[in-house]
C-alpha positions, -999 to 999 in steps of 0.1 A, spaced: 338 -322 409 356 -353 395 337 -383 382 357 -412 397 342 -436 372 362 -420 344 386 -397 363 374 -366 345 361 -333 357 323 -334 356 315 -300 371 334 -269 380 320 -249 410 332 -214 418 339 -207 455 347 -173 469 358 -143 449 387 -146 425 420 -149 443 406 -163 476 429 -193 476 407 -223 482 428 -242 507 412 -272 523 382 -295 515 362 -318 537 336 -341 521 306 -358 537 275 -374 523 256 -342 531 280 -315 520 314 -305 506 332 -278 528 359 -256 512 380 -231 532 391 -200 513 423 -188 530 426 -152 516 389 -145 520 385 -159 555 354 -179 545 340 -214 544 319 -224 514 293 -252 517 283 -271 486 254 -295 482 269 -326 465 236 -337 450 230 -304 431 266 -292 429 254 -258 441 269 -235 467 243 -234 496 262 -211 520 294 -190 524 303 -182 560 328 -157 573 351 -176 597 380 -153 603 415 -148 591 433 -176 571 412 -207 577 437 -235 571 414 -265 576 380 -277 584 367 -305 606 332 -319 606 319 -340 634 
């Protein structure tokens, strides 16, 4: 996570196992969604606590995420 007030990294959050290739991010007020291409997963992060709340298997090579 980056603090836009000072443009510095404020928190580092691990998503997926090592080498999973985080590929795309979608940010809403409720969650941050990260696709991990090599793992075929989507990780959901709570932006208030900066904690991973779910990791969902979505299939081979997710290249993007859309939240509606």
